[in-house]
matplotlib code that plots the C-alpha trace (Angstrom):
import matplotlib.pyplot as plt

x = [3.5, 3.3, 0.9, -1.4, -1.3, -2.4, -5.2, -6.5, -4.7, -7.3, -5.6, -2.4, -3.7, -2.2, 1.2, 1.3, 0.5, 3.4, 5.8, 6.1, 5.8, 8.8, 9.4, 7.9, 4.7, 4.5, 4.3, 1.7, -0.4, -0.2, -1.5, -4.4, -4.8, -5.4, -8.5, -9.9, -11.6, -12.1, -8.4, -7.7, -10.0, -8.4, -4.9, -5.8, -7.2, -4.2, -1.8, -3.6, -3.5, 0.2, 0.9, -0.9, 1.3, 4.4, 3.0, 2.5, 6.1, 7.1, 6.8, 8.4, 9.5, 6.6, 6.3, 6.7, 10.2, 11.8, 10.0, 11.2, 14.8, 14.8, 13.1, 15.8, 18.6, 17.1, 17.1, 20.7, 23.4, 26.3, 29.9, 32.2, 35.2, 38.3, 40.9, 44.1, 46.1, 45.4, 44.6, 47.5, 47.9, 45.8, 43.4, 39.8, 37.9, 34.6, 32.4, 28.7, 28.3, 29.9, 27.5, 24.5, 25.9, 26.4, 22.9, 21.3, 23.2, 21.9, 18.4, 18.6, 20.2, 17.4, 14.7, 16.2, 16.6, 12.9, 12.1, 14.4, 12.8, 9.3, 10.5, 12.0, 8.8, 6.8, 9.2, 8.9, 5.1, 5.2, 7.5, 5.3, 2.2, 3.9, 5.0, 1.4, 0.0, 2.4, 1.6, -2.1, -1.7, 0.5, -1.7, -3.0, -6.1, -6.9, -10.3, -10.6, -13.7, -14.1, -16.8, -17.4, -19.9, -20.1, -18.6, -14.9, -14.6, -13.0, -12.5, -11.0, -10.6, -8.3, -9.1, -6.7, -8.2, -4.7, -3.4, -6.6, -6.3, -7.8, -6.2, -8.4, -7.5, -9.2, -9.0, -11.2, -12.5, -13.0, -10.6, -12.4, -11.4, -13.3, -14.4, -12.8, -13.7, -14.0, -13.8, -16.2, -16.4, -20.0, -21.4, -24.0, -26.4, -26.2, -23.8, -20.6, -17.3, -14.6, -11.5, -10.1, -10.0, -8.9, -5.9, -7.0, -4.3, -4.8, -5.3, -8.2, -6.1, -6.3, -3.0, -3.4, -4.0, -4.3, -7.1, -8.0, -11.6, -12.8, -14.7, -16.0, -19.3, -17.6, -18.9, -18.2, -16.8, -18.4, -17.2, -18.9, -18.1, -17.6, -16.5, -12.7, -11.0, -13.7, -16.7, -17.4, -20.5, -21.5, -23.2, -24.1, -25.2, -22.4, -21.2, -20.2, -20.5, -19.3, -18.6, -15.0, -15.6, -16.4]
y = [-27.9, -29.6, -32.2, -29.4, -27.7, -30.8, -31.3, -27.8, -25.1, -22.5, -22.2, -20.7, -17.5, -15.4, -17.1, -16.7, -12.9, -12.5, -14.5, -17.0, -20.2, -22.2, -22.0, -25.5, -24.8, -21.3, -22.9, -25.4, -22.7, -20.5, -23.4, -23.6, -19.8, -19.9, -22.0, -20.5, -17.1, -17.3, -17.6, -14.7, -12.5, -13.6, -13.1, -9.6, -8.7, -10.1, -8.3, -4.9, -5.5, -6.4, -3.2, -1.1, -2.8, -1.6, 1.9, 1.8, 1.1, 4.5, 6.5, 10.0, 11.5, 13.3, 17.0, 17.9, 16.4, 19.3, 21.8, 20.2, 20.1, 23.7, 24.8, 23.2, 24.7, 28.1, 27.7, 26.3, 28.8, 28.4, 27.9, 30.9, 30.8, 29.2, 31.5, 32.3, 30.4, 28.0, 29.2, 29.5, 26.6, 27.0, 29.6, 28.8, 28.0, 26.7, 29.8, 30.4, 30.8, 27.4, 25.8, 27.2, 26.1, 22.5, 22.5, 23.7, 21.0, 18.4, 19.6, 19.4, 15.9, 14.7, 16.2, 14.6, 11.3, 11.3, 11.9, 9.1, 6.7, 7.6, 7.1, 3.7, 2.6, 3.6, 1.7, -1.4, -1.2, -0.8, -3.8, -5.9, -4.9, -5.6, -9.1, -9.9, -8.6, -10.7, -13.7, -13.3, -12.7, -15.7, -18.1, -20.8, -21.0, -17.3, -16.2, -13.2, -11.0, -7.7, -5.1, -2.0, -0.2, 2.8, 3.8, 4.2, 2.8, -0.7, -2.4, -5.8, -8.1, -11.1, -13.3, -15.9, -18.2, -19.7, -16.3, -15.1, -11.9, -10.0, -7.5, -4.7, -2.3, 0.0, 2.9, 5.5, 6.8, 10.5, 12.1, 13.6, 16.8, 16.7, 13.1, 9.6, 6.4, 3.7, -0.1, -2.4, -6.1, -7.4, -10.4, -12.9, -11.4, -7.9, -6.3, -4.6, -3.7, -1.3, -2.4, 1.1, 4.2, 3.8, 5.7, 7.2, 9.3, 12.2, 9.9, 8.1, 4.9, 2.7, 0.9, -2.7, -2.8, -5.9, -6.3, -9.2, -10.4, -11.5, -14.7, -17.2, -15.4, -12.5, -12.8, -9.5, -6.0, -2.6, 1.0, 4.1, 7.8, 8.9, 12.0, 12.7, 10.0, 7.4, 6.3, 3.6, 2.6, 3.6, 6.9, 6.6, 4.0, 1.9, 3.0, -0.6, -4.1, -7.5, -10.9, -12.0, -15.5, -16.4]
z = [-9.3, -12.7, -11.3, -10.0, -13.4, -15.2, -12.7, -12.6, -14.7, -13.6, -10.2, -11.7, -13.1, -10.3, -10.4, -14.2, -13.9, -11.5, -13.7, -10.9, -13.0, -14.2, -18.0, -18.7, -16.8, -18.3, -21.8, -20.7, -19.0, -22.1, -24.2, -21.8, -21.9, -25.6, -25.1, -21.8, -21.8, -18.0, -17.4, -19.8, -17.8, -14.5, -15.8, -17.0, -13.6, -11.7, -14.1, -13.5, -9.8, -9.9, -12.0, -9.4, -6.7, -8.5, -8.6, -4.9, -4.3, -5.6, -2.4, -2.5, 0.9, 2.6, 1.8, 5.5, 5.6, 3.6, 5.7, 8.9, 7.8, 6.6, 9.9, 11.9, 9.7, 10.2, 14.0, 14.1, 14.6, 12.2, 13.3, 13.0, 10.6, 12.1, 13.7, 11.8, 14.4, 17.2, 20.6, 23.0, 25.4, 28.5, 26.9, 27.6, 24.3, 25.7, 25.5, 26.1, 22.3, 21.6, 24.1, 22.2, 18.9, 20.1, 21.7, 18.5, 16.6, 19.0, 18.6, 14.9, 15.1, 17.4, 15.1, 12.0, 13.8, 14.7, 11.0, 10.0, 12.5, 11.2, 7.6, 8.5, 10.0, 6.9, 4.8, 7.0, 6.8, 3.1, 2.6, 4.9, 2.9, -0.4, 0.8, 1.8, -1.4, -3.4, -1.4, -1.9, -5.7, -6.2, -4.2, -6.6, -4.6, -4.5, -5.8, -8.0, -8.4, -10.2, -10.8, -12.9, -10.6, -13.0, -16.3, -16.1, -12.6, -12.1, -8.8, -8.1, -5.1, -4.7, -1.7, -0.3, 2.3, 2.9, 4.0, 5.5, 3.5, 0.7, -1.7, -3.0, -5.9, -8.3, -10.7, -12.1, -8.8, -8.5, -6.0, -3.0, -1.1, 2.2, 2.2, 2.0, 0.3, 2.9, 2.4, 4.3, 4.8, 4.6, 6.6, 5.7, 8.2, 6.6, 9.1, 8.1, 9.6, 8.4, 6.4, 6.4, 4.4, 0.8, -0.4, -3.7, -5.5, -7.8, -10.8, -9.1, -8.5, -5.4, -5.2, -4.0, -0.3, 1.9, 4.4, 6.7, 7.0, 10.5, 10.6, 8.1, 7.7, 5.9, 2.3, 0.5, 0.3, -0.3, -0.7, 0.6, 0.7, 4.3, 6.2, 6.2, 8.2, 7.9, 10.0, 12.5, 10.5, 6.9, 6.6, 2.9, 0.4, -1.1, -4.5, -5.1, -3.5, -4.6, -3.1, -2.2, -3.3, -6.9]

ax = plt.figure().add_subplot(projection="3d")
ax.plot(x, y, z, "-o")
ax.set_aspect("equal")
plt.show()
């Protein structure tokens, strides 16, 4: 690592922004940083992207979870108060009412179990995305590009050839109601293919999301405004476009 730093310190901007350099190399890189405006800009961009990654980790339970639980509670018959004394031996205690209570409890347990499984899958997907984003950002060979397509709007892309993935983030985008922002990969021949709908929160922030380009002829990314849920092909002119390699 030290040998690489002495050869080409420009490759360590991402690792520095993630505090992934050993103390000795951090000092050396900061000495270089004081003399290199290019690295200053790259570190600033990587740091903003890493900060957005931290924001994306805060995922409150979905609003429908509370509604589901309350709905099951409302449909579940409550147990009656316990008797003053135990039933006499041999008296039958398994009544039709008890059967319905147990059945309702089982229904509620199954419903809550399904919600728990869904939540667990979301957490696994989030953790997998976070690991990939961190790997891309800390790759010394990653290429960082940024653009300000309009006043107050900033987008950035970090591409790691080693991981075959790109991380896209942005802020300042106007939240949409009946439409979505969609990310596209662009090819050298002018064709495009979808990289998915961008999750833009109420603040206009796109938390860092990973996407995998297909083929060596992929050369850039673009964003368009599409009908809700996205489109198979762009239906509007891109609001921004930039290369994924510097």
